[in-house]
C-alpha positions in Angstrom: 21.3 -12.1 2.7 18.5 -11.6 0.2 16.4 -13.8 -2.0 15.1 -13.4 -5.5 11.4 -12.9 -5.8 11.3 -15.8 -8.3 12.7 -18.0 -5.5 10.0 -17.3 -2.9 7.5 -20.0 -2.2 3.8 -19.3 -1.6 4.2 -18.9 2.1 7.0 -16.3 1.6 5.0 -14.5 -1.1 2.1 -14.1 1.3 4.4 -13.1 4.1 5.9 -10.4 1.8 2.5 -9.2 0.9 1.6 -8.9 4.6 4.8 -7.0 5.3 4.1 -4.6 2.4 0.5 -3.9 3.6 1.7 -3.4 7.2 4.4 -1.0 6.0 2.1 0.9 3.7 -0.6 1.3 6.3 1.9 2.7 8.8 3.2 5.1 6.2 -0.3 6.3 5.4 -1.1 6.7 9.1 2.0 8.7 9.5 0.9 11.0 6.6 -2.5 11.3 8.2 -1.2 12.3 11.6 1.4 14.8 10.2 -1.1 16.4 7.8 -4.3 16.5 9.9 -3.7 19.9 11.4 -2.5 22.0 8.5 -3.9 19.9 5.6 -7.1 18.2 6.8 -8.5 17.6 3.3 -5.4 15.8 2.2 -5.3 14.0 5.5 -8.9 12.8 5.0 -8.0 11.3 1.6 -5.0 9.5 3.0 -7.1 8.2 5.9 -9.4 6.5 3.4 -6.4 4.9 1.8 -5.1 3.8 5.2 -8.4 2.1 6.0 -8.3 0.2 2.6 -4.8 -1.0 3.4 -5.9 -2.3 6.7 -8.7 -4.3 5.0 -6.1 -5.9 2.7 -3.8 -6.7 5.6 -6.7 -8.5 7.4 -7.6 -10.6 4.4 -4.0 -11.5 3.8 -3.4 -12.5 7.4 -6.6 -14.6 7.5 -5.6 -16.5 4.4 -2.1 -17.0 5.7 -3.3 -18.4 9.0 -5.8 -20.7 7.3 -3.2 -22.1 4.9 0.1 -22.0 6.9 -0.8 -21.5 10.6 0.2 -18.8 13.0 3.9 -18.5 12.4 4.5 -15.6 9.9 8.1 -15.6 8.6 9.7 -12.2 8.5 10.0 -11.4 4.8 10.6 -7.7 4.1 11.0 -5.8 0.9 14.7 -5.3 1.6 15.1 -9.1 2.0 14.0 -9.6 -1.6 16.7 -8.9 -4.2 15.8 -6.3 -6.7 12.5 -5.6 -5.1 11.1 -2.0 -5.4 12.3 0.4 -2.7 10.0 3.2 -1.5 11.2 6.8 -1.4 11.4 7.9 2.3 9.1 10.9 1.9 7.7 10.3 5.4 11.1 11.2 6.8 11.1 14.7 5.4 10.5 17.5 8.0 7.8 19.2 5.9 5.3 17.3 3.9 3.7 18.9 0.9 0.2 17.7 0.1 0.9 17.3 -3.6 4.0 15.3 -2.9 2.2 13.0 -0.5 -0.7 12.4 -2.9 1.8 11.6 -5.7 3.7 9.3 -3.4 0.6 7.5 -2.4 -0.4 7.1 -6.1 3.0 5.6 -6.8 2.8 3.3 -3.8 -0.6 2.0 -5.0 0.8 1.4 -8.5 3.8 -0.5 -7.1 1.5 -2.6 -4.9 -0.7 -3.4 -8.0 2.4 -4.5 -9.9 3.6 -6.6 -7.0 0.2 -8.4 -6.7 0.0 -9.0 -10.4 3.5 -10.5 -10.4 2.7 -12.5 -7.3 -0.5 -13.8 -8.9 1.5 -15.2 -11.7 4.0 -16.8 -9.3 1.6 -18.9 -7.1 -0.1 -22.1 -8.0 -2.7 -22.3 -5.2 -6.1 -21.1 -6.5 -7.2 -19.4 -3.2 -4.0 -17.5 -2.9 -4.0 -16.6 -6.6 -7.6 -15.4 -6.3 -6.9 -13.1 -3.3 -3.7 -11.7 -4.9 -5.7 -10.9 -8.1 -8.5 -9.3 -6.1 -5.9 -7.2 -4.3 -4.2 -6.2 -7.6 -7.6 -5.1 -8.9 -8.3 -3.2 -5.6 -5.0 -1.4 -5.8 -6.0 -0.2 -9.3 -9.3 0.9 -7.9 -7.5 2.8 -5.1 -5.7 4.8 -7.7 -9.0 5.8 -9.2 -10.4 6.5 -5.7 -7.5 8.7 -4.9 -7.9 10.7 -8.1 -11.7 11.0 -7.6 -11.4 12.1 -3.9 -8.7 14.7 -4.9 -10.9 16.0 -7.7 -13.9 16.1 -5.4 -12.0 18.1 -2.8 -10.5 20.4 -5.4 -13.9 21.4 -6.6 -14.7 22.7 -3.1 -11.4 24.7 -3.2 -10.1 23.2 0.1 -7.5 21.0 -1.5 -6.3 23.7 -3.8 -5.9 26.0 -0.8 -3.8 23.3 1.0 -1.6 22.7 -2.1 -0.9 26.3 -2.6 -0.2 27.1 1.0 
C-alpha cells in the first residue's frame, strides 16, 4: 500500500528524507567501490559526493531524534505514490564513468526537488530550515560535481577514463 506525498506528516517526510539519503549514500559507495580500480578519478569524485550524503544523513537523523524520538518509521520511495524512481544503473555489469556522473547529477537534482517540495509541505520552522539547507546543498553538489569533473578533465585523467 502506498501513500501520497501530500498525505505524509512531518515525521514521515523526515523519515523519507533519511531513507533517500541512506539509499543515495549506498549507491554512491557502490559506484566508488566498483570504479576505484579502473576509474580512480571518477571514483574520487563520487567519494566526495558520498561523504556529503553522509553529512546530510547525520543532520536528518539528529533532527528526527530530537523532534520525534528513536523510532524511525520505515518510509521508502516505493511507499510514496508517484514518487520519483531511480534508474538502476548500479545493477549494470559494466559502469561507464560518463553514465555514472550523469546519474549522480540527476540524483542530486531529484534530491533538490524533493527537499524543495518537502520544505513547502512542513510547518515546523526547524524542519523547514534543515530541508531548505539540504535543497541548497544539493544544488551546490551539482556545481561541485561539475567543478570536480572539469578540474580532473584538465589533467587529462578523467578524459582518459571516459574514452577507455
